[in-house]
DRENTILUM-237337 format. One record per residue (C-alpha): residue in one letter; x negated, y, z. Coordinates in pm, whole numbers, padded with zeros to 5 digits, always signed. Layout:
AXYZ...
REM end
This chain:
X+06577+00890+11685X+06747+01215+11521X+06801+01299+11997X+06427+01255+11947X+06265+01404+11685X+06534+01744+11746X+06329+01707+12099X+05992+01779+11929X+06026+02014+11653X+06064+02331+11742X+06342+02562+11652X+06338+02883+11473X+06384+03096+11730X+06054+02919+11927X+05820+02984+11589X+05850+03307+11482X+05841+03442+11895X+05556+03190+11877X+05457+03437+11587X+05535+03747+11834X+05306+03659+11988X+05011+03560+11766X+05076+03935+11597X+05102+04063+11971X+04703+03890+12072X+04522+03972+11724X+04666+04386+11729X+04575+04380+12186X+04227+04271+12028X+04163+04473+11796X+04256+04794+11975X+04027+04601+12285X+03710+04628+12072X+03768+04964+11881X+03888+05152+12247X+03549+05024+12391X+03316+05142+12076X+03553+05456+12124X+03424+05483+12472X+03106+05513+12361X+03068+05716+12169X+03277+05987+12381X+03120+05915+12725X+03304+05766+12827X+03173+05489+13111X+03499+05429+13296X+03671+05346+12981X+03410+05148+12838X+03369+04958+13175X+03732+04848+13171X+03716+04686+12800X+03458+04451+12975X+03484+04111+13221X+03247+04241+13512X+03126+03862+13598X+02758+03746+13546X+02880+03530+13156X+02929+03839+13041X+02675+03945+12814X+02518+04187+12504X+02284+04121+12242X+02153+04416+12035X+01957+04379+11722X+01819+04627+11481X+01496+04638+11230X+01263+04911+11485X+01303+04722+11783X+01389+04405+11722X+01657+04156+11976X+01734+04312+12312X+01921+04062+12506X+02128+04159+12885X+02252+03872+13074X+02515+03976+13349X+02786+04270+13444X+02544+04435+13648X+02242+04498+13434X+02492+04582+13116X+02675+04872+13355X+02268+05006+13462X+02178+05015+13147X+02489+05174+12988X+02469+05424+13342X+02104+05500+13207X+02225+05597+12847X+02515+05740+12904X+02373+05980+13196X+02479+06327+13168X+02206+06473+12925X+02183+06203+12713X+02347+06135+12363X+02297+05723+12286X+02277+05693+11958X+02436+06003+11889X+02734+05845+11751X+02979+06082+11551X+03123+05865+11333X+03230+05486+11332X+03497+05258+11127X+03518+04836+11198X+03637+04703+10864X+03679+04320+10778X+03763+04181+11071X+03810+03830+11178X+04056+03778+11464X+03993+03319+11614X+04226+03243+11878X+04204+02963+12150X+04446+02977+12446X+04268+03169+12631X+03921+03287+12408X+03947+03483+12131X+03598+03556+11881X+03573+03794+11673X+03344+03912+11312X+03424+04244+11162X+03170+04475+10961X+03031+04771+11166X+02956+05144+11054X+02828+05433+11192X+02723+05788+11138X+02453+05934+11353X+02430+06372+11424X+02107+06340+11252X+02252+06239+10940X+02183+05804+10943X+02390+05616+10877X+02390+05193+10953X+02546+04946+10967X+02580+04558+11121X+02775+04270+11137X+02909+04208+11503X+03031+03992+11735X+03319+04020+12033X+03384+03716+12190X+03704+03840+12471X+03942+03632+12704X+04209+03662+12825X+04252+03827+13209X+04543+03917+13403X+04448+04277+13307X+04482+04156+12941X+04183+04064+12709X+03834+04181+12831X+03469+04167+12637X+03269+03885+12739X+03033+03901+12464X+02937+04200+12195X+02617+04147+11987X+02517+04357+11670X+02263+04365+11470X+02183+04649+11229X+02135+04585+10891X+02034+04909+10588X+01925+05161+10877X+01879+05495+10609X+01674+05733+10847X+01378+05767+10684X+01428+05598+10381X+01630+05858+10208X+01615+05765+09866X+01611+05411+09899X+01915+05130+09768X+02011+04745+09834X+01996+04485+09569X+02162+04173+09570X+01949+03875+09392X+01997+03983+09003X+01954+04378+09076X+02312+04433+09137X+02347+04763+09322X+02501+04651+09705X+02469+05054+09857X+02281+05336+09809X+02251+05704+10024X+02379+05989+09865X+02029+06119+09851X+01907+05783+09611X+02250+05819+09451X+02153+06186+09286X+01840+06119+09234X+01937+05766+09000X+02078+06005+08830X+01788+06185+08676X+01494+05938+08745X+01257+05937+08446X+01249+05530+08526X+01496+05415+08631X+01958+05369+08645X+02257+05174+08720X+02430+05046+08400X+02722+04863+08466X+02674+04844+08799X+02294+04679+08844X+01956+04849+08838X+01779+04815+08517X+01488+05096+08400X+01540+05299+08101X+01276+05181+07875X+01319+04714+07725X+00963+04697+07824X+00973+04885+08122X+01281+04698+08251X+01127+04405+08166X+00851+04423+08450X+01126+04539+08685X+01346+04210+08628X+01174+03946+08686X+00964+04172+08974X+01344+04141+09132X+01407+03808+09061X+01102+03713+09270X+01188+03883+09597X+01598+03762+09506X+01442+03397+09529X+01384+03531+09885X+01680+03666+10003X+01793+03344+10207X+01682+03307+10584X+01455+02993+10527X+01319+03142+10211X+01171+03444+10368X+01068+03315+10673X+00797+03043+10478X+00705+03404+10258X+00647+03503+10649X+00508+03249+10806X+00257+03177+10477X+00183+03632+10473X+00231+03758+10787X+00436+04035+10655X+00820+04024+10447X+00771+04075+10060X+00684+04442+10023X+00543+04517+09647X+00546+04812+09440X+00656+04803+09076X+00447+04984+08815X+00668+04956+08466X+00428+05167+08238X+00350+05515+08178X+00536+05717+07993X+00456+05921+07651X+00217+06152+07906X+00028+05794+08080X+00247+05931+08386X+00348+05590+08596X+00657+05490+08636X+00717+05329+08942X+00898+05157+09237X+00830+04954+09544X+01102+04629+09622X+01118+04518+10039X+01306+04193+10104X+01467+04254+10451X+01893+04199+10544X+01867+03928+10271X+01883+04144+10034X+01636+04363+09846X+01565+04696+09889X+01456+04986+09629X+01225+05231+09676X+01330+05481+09390X+01056+05681+09577X+00777+05481+09644X+00505+05798+09753X+00705+05742+10111X+00430+05577+10257X+00171+05649+09981X-00043+05887+10237X-00115+05562+10494X-00232+05309+10196X-00448+05572+10009X-00627+05589+10318X-00658+05276+10304X-00751+05264+09980X-01079+05555+10004X-01198+05345+10337X-01214+05029+10082X-01280+05166+09781X-01569+05451+09949X-01346+05711+09737X-01485+06064+09726X-01214+06365+09845X-01220+06476+09507X-01142+06107+09355X-00937+06022+09726X-00720+06355+09571X-00684+06229+09162X-00611+05930+09241X-00318+06055+09490X-00143+06232+09195X-00187+05996+08961X+00040+05764+09241X+00266+06043+09260X+00345+05982+08929X+00192+06235+08781X-00015+06223+08409X-00413+06269+08498X-00366+06595+08225X-00074+06736+08487X-00279+06595+08810X-00609+06810+08708X-00360+07213+08638X-00234+07017+09031X-00632+07030+09172X-00732+07304+08972X-01009+07161+08786X-01072+07103+08432X-00919+06785+08193X-01304+06661+08188X-01300+06709+08563X-01060+06474+08605X-01148+06229+08307X-01536+06225+08489X-01316+06172+08878X-01112+05838+08676X-01386+05700+08559X-01569+05710+08855X-01255+05529+09052X-01219+05248+08726X-01587+05151+08861X-01516+05116+09236X-01144+04953+09239X-01234+04742+08927X-00953+04861+08724X-00892+04997+08393X-00598+05181+08331X-00378+05392+08503X-00102+05152+08560X-00330+04879+08711X-00436+05173+08960X-00160+05265+09085X-00044+04910+09110X-00392+04829+09305X-00307+05174+09527X+00014+05091+09673X-00050+04702+09732X-00320+04802+09978X-00224+04842+10327
REM end
């Protein structure tokens, strides 16, 4: 019996050799993924192509919020797409820097699958976070990619004043512009890592709306909401007014399993006001005043900005109330930012 066990049990040198081989494979796969992205950034088509299995089973899946899902099946389709993307004069994505973090590599015989977090910066200054998956095969030439997918998260282009929070309002991510804006924001601040309003009554409104948004972070919860409304959860948060009567406003959007907070909700204001003007038949003068109020100005400041008297501003506001059916600036801002 002792003799049989000695034949079955692996010797220490065998275990050490197995561990070394596994470490070598992990290092080779990580290097492969890094080399593929580096070649893409450097517009080195040959270097990029050498990272792939050239076979019909090779597949590429790309997911972005703006363009949806793109699937390329077979090496020829993938090759042709990248040849065009890397043609002279082209700069696909404009990638200038990238990171690959939290890499989880699992190997079973000659197949490896890898999940990791990606980050890139483009030549426009925008930053993109992604979740990426790679499947690699061991070939006679080493490890090669047979499946690659990425899904973009938290694209900052066009939303410099946007932050991301979890279901409890804890800060997950903030761009440089948003971080700077929060330091001097009249209504919002980050306290102990959590988004809060600067006054208790404002914060009560903010936290209640964040909780509503957080309840939809799950895919199927948000899918149910989307099916019922035809759009993702998006809502203005009118927290209240300051001592001058200016509305304190931000906007929430549930996407990517997080809540995005636009601390300057006027980014999309022009489109919403155009819809409001059509719906409520606002005159040009009323429209101009409504835009100033929705942008966070008090009635007095809005009158000064528009070069009209405070009495004229009050007359415009009264008629806006009559047309919209609201009776306060806070309710008016909430209505205007909800339209469209």
